[in-house]
N, C-alpha and C positions, 0 to 999 in steps of 0.2 A: 675293444671294450672300454667303456667310460670308467674313470676312476679318479679318486682324489689322492694326491701324492705330494712329495717334496722333491724339488730339484737338487737340493744340497742337504741331505739328511745328516751328514757328519757334523753340521753346525750345532746339532743338539749336544755334542760332547762338551760344548762350552758351559752347559748347565751343570755338568758334573764339577767342572772347575769352580763355578760360582758357588755351589752349595758347600764344597770342601772349604773354600776360602771364607764363606759366610760363617761356617762352624768354627774354624780354627784361627782365622785372622781377626782377632778382636782388637778394636781400636784402644789405644792407650790414652789416658787423660789424667788430670789432676783430681784427686779424691778430696771431697769436702764432707764433713760430718756435721749433722744437725741433730738436735735432741729428738725431734719428731720425724726421723728419716723414714720410718715405715709409712707414715701418713702421706709423705711426699711421693714415695714410690707408688703407692696405691692410686694417687691422683693422676700420675703420669702414665700409668700402666696401659690404659685404653689408647692414649695418644701414641705411645711407643708401638703398640700392637698394630695400629693402623699404618704407621710409617713403614714398619717392617713388611707388612702385606703389600703396600704400594711398591716397595723396592723389589720384592719377588715378582710381582706382576709385571713391572717395568722390564726386568731382565728376561722374564719368560716370553713376553710378547716380542721383544727385540730379537731374541735368538730364533724364535719361530719365523719372524720376518726374514732373517738371514737364511734360514733353511728354504725359503721361497716356496710357499704352498701353491700348488697349481691344481686345476681341474683339467684332466686330460680326456678329450673326446675319443671316440672309437678310432682305432687305427684301421684305415681302409686299405686292404691289399686285395686287389681283384686278380684272380686267375681264372676268369670265366672264358667261355668259348664265345667268340664273336668276331665281327669284322671291324675294320676301320673304313668308314664310308664317307665319301665327300658327295654331298648333294649339290648339283650345279643347275640353277634354274634360269631360264630365259625370262627377263622382265621387260622386254622391249615393247614398243607401242602396239605391235600386232597381237600381243598376248592379251590385250584388253578386249578384242573381238570375241563375242559370244561368252564373255566372262571366263575365258580359258585360264587366266592366271588364278582367279578365285577358285576354280575347280581343282587346278593343280595343287594349290595350297592345302585344300581339304584332304586330298589323297596323300600328299606328302606328310601331312600332320598325322594321319592314321598310320602311315608307314613308320614314322618316328616312334609312335606309341608301341609298336610291335618289336622294335629293335632294342630291347631292354639291356642287353649286355654288350652293345656295340658302342664304339667311339664314333661320333658323327661330326661332320663339318658342313657348313652352308656357304655357298658362293652364289653371287648374283651377277648377271651381265646384261648389258644393252649397249649404249654408246661406249661404255667402258666396263671392265670387269673388276670386281673386288670381293675379298673374302669377308663375309658378314660375321661368321663365327668359325674360329679354328677348331681343330679336332678336340672334342670334349665328351665327357660322360654326362654332362649337364644337359639333359634333354629339355628341361624346363626353359632354359635360356634360349635354346634354338626355337622352340615352339612359340615363345613369347615374341621373339624377333620376327619369325615367319608370319605371325598373325598381323604384324604392323607393316609388312612390306606391301607395296603397291606398284603397279605399272608406272614407269616414269622415274622411279627412284634412282636409276642409273642412266636416265635419258630415254628417248623414245624413237630416235631416227635410225640408229644403227644396231648391228648385232655382232658383238665382239666374241664370237663363239670360241675361236682358237685361243684368244687371250685368256678366256675363262678356264679352259682346260689346262693351259700352261700354269696359271696362278694356283689353281687347285692342286695340280700335281706336286708343286713345290711344298705343299703342306706335309707331304710324306717324307721329307728329307731325312728326318731323324727317326722315322718309324721303324720298329722292329717286328711289326705284325707280319705273319705269313701271308695273310690275305688282305690286300688293299684294293678298294673298289671306288670307282667314281660313277655316278649316275648323272648323265648329261642330258637335260631335256631342253628342246628348242622347237620353235615353229618357223624358223627362218634359216638363212644362209649367212655366213660370215661376210660382212661388207665393211668392217672397220679397218682391216688390213694393218693391224698392229703387230701380230705375231703370225709367222708362216705356219701352215698346217703341219709340215714335216717337223718343225721345231716343237710344236705342241705334242705331237705323237711321240717323238724321241724322248721328251721329258717324262711323259707318262710311262714309257717303256723302261726308262732309266731307273725309275723307282718301283718298277714291277706292279703297276696299277692296271687292273682290269677295268676298262671303260665300257659301261653299258649305255648306249645311246638310245634316246627316245625322241622320235619325230612326231610332233603333234600337228594334225591337220591332213591335208592331201599331199601325198608324196609327189615330188616333182614340181608342184605348184607353190606350196608353202615352204617346204624344206627340200634339201638335196639328199635323197637316200643314199646315193653313192658315197658321198663324203662321210656320212654317219656310219655306213657299213665299213668303210676303210678304217675309221678310227677304232671301231670295235674289233675288227678282224686283226689289226696290227697289235692290239694290246691284249688280245685273248678274251675280250668280252663278247657281248651280243648286241645286235641292233633290233629295235622294236619300232613299229609304226603304229600310231594310235589316231584313229579318226573318229573316236567316240569316247564318251566318259567310261563306258563299260570296259572298253579295250584298255584304256589307260589304267583303270583299277586292276585289271587282270595282269598287266605288265608289272606293276609294283608288287603284286602278290607273287608273281613268278620269281622276281628278284629276291623277295622276302624269304622264299623257301630254299634259298641256296644253303649248301652245307657250311657249317661254321668251323672256324679254326681258333686256336688258342691265342689269347692276348694277355700279357702281364702288364699291369699298370704300376705306377709309382706308389710309394707309401706316404700317407697323409696323416699328420697328427695335429690336432687343433688344441692349443693350450690357453687356458684362462688364468691369469696371475692375480694373486690376492695379497701379496706381501705389503702393498702400500697401505692397506687398511690396518694391518697389525703394526706397521711402523707408526702410523698416526695415533693408534691406541697407546703405543709405548711412550710416545712424546707426551700424551695426556697424563699418563701415570707419572712421568718424570716431573711435569709441572706441579702436580698435586703433591708429589713427594717433597719437593723443595718448599712448597707452601707450608706443609705440615711441619717440616723440619725446622723452619725459621720461626714458627709460632712457639716452639718449645722454650 
């Protein structure tokens, strides 16, 4: 819940000390008597009132600045039901055929829209693999980046499928979610030879990640269904083959209907500080105070 508060409210105790001293600690000086003393007192009354007001305002704003006024945004504590899901997309040159990558982006974008309480990550692979967005609740940033991705962003010649699975699995190192999922989509076979298949599978199993593999195109010609089945079977996920847009949509709808488990996120508090404005105002009152005091 958003609120306006002070970080150090005890600083206001200084005001009590100030007003007690203001009342009891009178300055001592030499007394001079003039025949028309009442007229002189009346002439300086307005000036004295202004000086005293400036003194009070100066101390009041200074103490308020010391108390550090802040505007505190809503505290976000999520205890929703959902998954931690890593989306792994093939962006190699073959995905440009028949606009496969563009179609996949549209379907994945719709999938992201439906995962309102999930933590998502996005990884891309072709000649090499990289994590585009780590696990986050910020769906907007993932969708924005996804819309800007094009075939060739990670090269065009190779398919580093196993490396992508390995890197994506490492995103879950510190995860405490009960359900961790990776959705690996490809239309090719690994030919980068950067990470062995067994190492990629062992890493996914180590962090208890269920890998759902999706082969796009003709099985056996475009991708190796045996490898994708092995990955899914070893990790407790499922293998899907998609040779049409309708089938691809159906696959993501199937994955979307999975039962959800509980995730607890961290606590976030955004604070906006305003002490600097009060400090500047206090210095202004101090300057005016000395100016008026020296005029007397």
